C-alpha positions in Angstrom: 40.4 -15.5 24.9 37.9 -13.4 26.9 34.3 -14.0 25.7 33.6 -10.3 25.4 36.7 -9.8 23.2 35.5 -12.6 20.9 32.1 -11.0 20.6 33.7 -7.7 19.9 35.8 -9.2 17.1 32.8 -10.9 15.6 30.8 -7.7 15.7 33.6 -5.8 13.9 34.0 -8.5 11.2 30.3 -8.6 10.6 30.5 -5.0 9.3 33.0 -5.9 6.6 31.5 -5.5 3.2 33.0 -8.6 1.8 31.2 -10.7 4.4 27.9 -9.1 3.5 28.6 -9.7 -0.2 29.2 -13.3 0.5 25.9 -13.7 2.3 24.1 -12.0 -0.5 25.7 -14.4 -3.0 24.5 -17.5 -1.1 21.1 -16.1 -0.4 18.5 -17.6 -0.5 19.0 -21.1 1.0 15.6 -21.2 2.6 12.0 -19.9 2.0 11.4 -16.2 2.0 8.4 -14.7 3.7 6.7 -11.5 2.5 4.3 -10.1 5.2 1.3 -8.3 3.9 -0.3 -6.3 6.7 -3.8 -6.4 5.1 -6.4 -9.0 4.4 -6.2 -11.6 1.5 -7.7 -10.1 -1.7 -6.6 -6.5 -0.8 -4.7 -4.6 -3.5 -1.5 -4.9 -1.6 -2.0 -8.7 -1.3 -2.7 -9.1 -5.0 0.4 -7.2 -6.1 2.6 -9.0 -3.5 1.4 -12.4 -4.7 2.0 -11.7 -8.3 5.5 -10.4 -7.6 6.3 -13.2 -5.1 5.4 -16.0 -7.6 7.8 -14.6 -10.2 10.6 -14.0 -7.6 10.2 -17.6 -6.4 10.4 -18.9 -9.9 13.6 -17.0 -10.5 15.3 -17.9 -7.2 14.2 -21.5 -7.0 13.0 -21.0 -3.4 9.4 -20.6 -2.1 8.3 -17.1 -1.5 5.4 -17.2 0.9 3.0 -14.4 1.4 1.8 -14.1 5.0 -1.2 -11.9 5.8 -1.0 -10.1 9.2 -3.8 -7.5 9.1 -4.8 -5.2 11.8 -4.3 -1.7 13.3 -3.9 0.0 10.0 -1.1 -2.3 8.9 1.1 -1.7 12.0 0.8 -5.3 13.3 2.4 -6.8 10.2 4.8 -4.0 9.7 5.9 -4.3 13.4 6.5 -8.0 13.0 8.9 -7.3 10.1 10.6 -4.5 11.9 11.4 -6.9 14.7 12.6 -9.7 12.4 16.2 -10.8 11.7 17.7 -8.7 8.9 18.8 -11.6 6.8 16.6 -11.1 3.7 14.1 -13.8 4.6 11.3 -11.7 6.1 10.1 -8.8 4.1 7.2 -6.4 4.2 4.9 -5.5 1.3 3.1 -2.4 2.4 0.8 0.1 0.8 1.1 3.9 0.9 -0.5 3.6 4.4 3.1 2.9 5.4 3.6 6.7 5.4 0.3 7.5 7.2 0.8 5.4 10.3 3.4 7.7 12.0 0.9 10.5 12.0 -2.0 8.6 13.5 -0.6 5.8 15.6 1.4 7.6 18.4 2.0 4.4 20.3 3.5 2.3 17.5 6.1 -0.1 18.8 8.4 0.7 15.9 9.5 3.8 13.9 8.7 3.6 10.2 11.6 5.8 9.3 14.2 4.0 11.4 13.2 0.3 11.8 12.4 -0.5 8.1 14.5 -0.1 5.0 13.1 0.6 1.6 13.8 -1.9 -1.2 11.7 -0.8 -4.1 8.2 0.3 -5.2 6.4 -2.6 -6.7 3.4 -0.9 -8.3 1.2 2.1 -8.4 -2.5 2.4 -9.1 -5.4 4.7 -8.6 -8.3 4.3 -6.2 -11.7 4.3 -7.8 -14.7 6.0 -6.2 -17.6 3.5 -6.5 -21.2 3.2 -5.3 -24.0 0.6 -5.6 -26.2 1.1 -8.6 -29.2 1.5 -6.3 -27.7 4.7 -4.8 -28.3 6.5 -8.1 -25.0 8.3 -8.2 -23.3 8.6 -11.6 -20.4 11.0 -10.8 -18.4 12.3 -7.8 -20.4 15.5 -8.3 -23.6 13.6 -7.7 -22.4 12.3 -4.4 -21.0 15.6 -3.3 -24.3 17.4 -4.0 -26.2 14.7 -2.1 -23.8 15.0 0.9 -24.2 18.8 0.9 -28.0 18.4 0.9 -27.9 16.1 3.9 -24.8 17.0 6.0 -23.5 14.2 8.2 -25.9 11.6 6.8 -24.1 9.8 3.9 -21.3 7.4 4.6 -18.0 6.5 3.0 -16.3 3.1 3.5 -12.5 2.6 3.7 -10.0 -0.2 4.2 -9.4 1.2 7.7 -8.4 4.4 9.5 -5.2 5.7 7.9 -5.3 3.4 4.9 -4.6 4.7 1.4 -8.3 4.5 0.6 -9.0 6.6 3.7 -6.5 9.3 2.8 -7.9 9.5 -0.7 -11.4 9.8 0.7 -10.3 12.6 3.0 -8.6 14.5 0.3 -11.8 14.4 -1.7 -14.0 15.3 1.3 -11.9 18.3 2.1 -11.8 19.5 -1.5 -15.6 19.0 -1.9 -16.2 20.6 1.5 -18.7 18.0 2.6 -19.6 16.3 5.8 -20.0 12.5 5.7 -19.5 9.6 8.1 -16.4 7.6 7.9 -16.9 3.8 8.2 -13.6 2.0 8.5 -13.3 -1.7 7.7 -10.6 -4.4 8.3 -9.6 -4.3 4.6 -10.7 -3.4 1.1 -12.7 -6.6 0.4 -14.9 -5.9 3.4 -15.4 -2.2 2.5 -16.2 -3.0 -1.1 -18.6 -5.8 -0.1 -20.7 -3.5 2.1 -20.6 -0.7 -0.6 -21.8 -3.2 -3.2 -24.7 -4.2 -0.9 -25.7 -0.6 -0.2 -24.7 -0.7 3.5 -22.4 2.3 2.9 -22.9 4.9 0.2 -19.5 5.1 -1.4 -16.0 3.7 -1.2 -12.6 4.7 -2.6 -11.2 1.3 -3.6 -8.0 0.3 -5.4 -8.6 -0.3 -9.0 -7.3 -3.9 -8.8 -10.2 -4.7 -6.5 -12.8 -2.4 -8.0 -12.4 -3.3 -11.7 -14.0 -6.8 -11.6 -17.0 -5.4 -9.7 -17.3 -2.5 -12.2 -17.3 -4.8 -15.2 -19.9 -7.1 -13.6 -22.2 -4.1 -13.0 -22.2 -4.6 -9.2 -20.9 -1.1 -8.6 -20.9 2.1 -10.5 -17.6 4.0 -11.0 -18.1 7.6 -10.1 -14.6 8.9 -10.5 -10.9 8.0 -10.7 -9.3 9.1 -7.4 -5.8 9.3 -8.9 -4.0 12.3 -10.5 -4.5 10.9 -14.1 -6.9 8.7 -15.9 -6.4 4.9 -16.1 -5.6 3.1 -19.3 -8.2 0.4 -18.4 -10.9 2.9 -17.6 -10.0 5.8 -20.0 -13.5 7.2 -20.1 -13.6 7.7 -16.3 -12.8 11.3 -15.3 -10.7 12.0 -12.2 -12.1 13.7 -9.2 -9.9 16.7 -10.1 -11.3 16.8 -13.6 -14.8 16.8 -12.0 -14.0 20.0 -10.2 -12.3 18.9 -6.9 -8.8 20.4 -6.8 -6.0 18.6 -4.9 -8.1 15.5 -4.4 -5.9 13.2 -6.4 -4.0 10.4 -4.6 -1.6 7.7 -5.8 -2.0 4.3 -4.1 1.3 2.4 -4.2 2.7 -0.9 -3.0 6.3 -1.0 -1.8 8.8 -3.7 -0.5 10.7 -3.2 2.7 13.2 -5.0 4.9 14.1 -4.8 8.6 16.7 -2.2 9.6 20.1 -3.7 9.8 19.7 -5.5 6.5 23.1 -5.0 4.8 23.3 -2.7 1.7 24.5 -5.6 -0.4 21.3 -7.6 0.5 19.1 -4.5 -0.2 20.7 -4.2 -3.6 20.2 -8.0 -4.3 16.5 -7.8 -3.2 16.0 -4.7 -5.3 17.5 -6.5 -8.4 15.3 -9.6 -7.9 12.1 -7.5 -7.5 13.0 -5.4 -10.5 13.7 -8.6 -12.6 10.3 -10.0 -11.6 8.4 -6.7 -12.4 10.1 -6.5 -15.8 9.0 -10.0 -16.8 6.5 -9.5 -19.7 3.9 -11.8 -18.2 4.0 -10.0 -14.8 3.7 -6.6 -16.5 0.8 -7.8 -18.6 -1.0 -9.3 -15.6 -0.6 -6.2 -13.5 -1.5 -3.8 -16.2 -4.6 -5.8 -17.0 -5.7 -5.1 -13.4 -5.1 -1.3 -13.9 -1.8 -1.5 -11.9 1.5 -0.1 -13.2 4.7 -1.9 -12.3 6.9 0.8 -10.9 10.3 -0.4 -9.8 12.6 2.2 -8.2 15.9 2.3 -6.5 15.8 1.9 -2.7 17.0 5.5 -2.4 14.1 6.7 -4.5 11.6 4.9 -2.3 13.2 6.3 0.8 12.7 9.8 -0.5 9.1 9.1 -1.3 8.5 7.7 2.2 10.0 10.7 3.9 8.1 13.2 1.8 4.7 11.4 2.2 5.2 11.2 5.9 5.4 15.0 6.0 2.4 15.4 3.6 0.2 12.8 5.4 0.9 14.3 8.8 -0.5 17.6 7.5 -3.4 15.9 5.9 -4.2 14.0 9.1 -4.2 17.3 10.9 -6.5 19.0 8.4 -8.9 16.1 8.2 -8.8 15.5 12.0 -8.1 11.8 11.5 -8.2 9.9 14.7 -8.2 6.3 15.7 -11.7 4.9 16.1 
């Protein structure tokens, strides 16, 4: 039989649902890799590792977290977008996933086309923090200081286009202040320099900020999310402090390469949901100020599409550019 005819037949058969279902039933028969496009110790990394450990326990196969930081998360995300869609290489990305299309015009992949949503893993607020030596007690204190010395004070973020950056820009626009953006490679680096007084403030995911707040190494000025946190109930949000439309939700989601069959997406969704619903996982995440937030893949797809539109407009208003 002609080779091209054989290939055509194989291609057609590959689309049959029963074959996809059979693959999903035998999966996994080898280790699974979850790529985190940020540095170890980042909020996305912490959430991914907690979920990965439980998924590995349930499946009886190793689930390995690989950190591939750089270029606002596009290096790691691009690696997954180019991977085989067999359920063995996944992406755990933050809400920066929906920012990159607006600020990285030369990306080698299309967020909306080359990656398929599986589920949200968790949501958490960013916390606005400063070193005690700075003397700030609230977001209002920082805003007043920034207005008194336009263009002098600095704000650290986990990188241009990161979720921490977008939160900072929403606050800056609402407060109508001028300050200098200092992007870092990741949250740990941004938080370190803020603790040491190198930068004046930092919007930092609560999972990273909470230990430093409890140790007294930073002062929490405001909750950058839309509502107060159960682990810091006394801390007012930036909106409560008089800065409208400054709230931002930092989330972590799980994605697969385009071409991953629907049956595999459904299986991955079910396994992630099972892991997040385990009492010990919920307790561990909630103790860090993070809410487990499993969704359907369709719900996450809708979130991604809407946030791409919203963040494109925010990037325009804030004049966010690559540095």
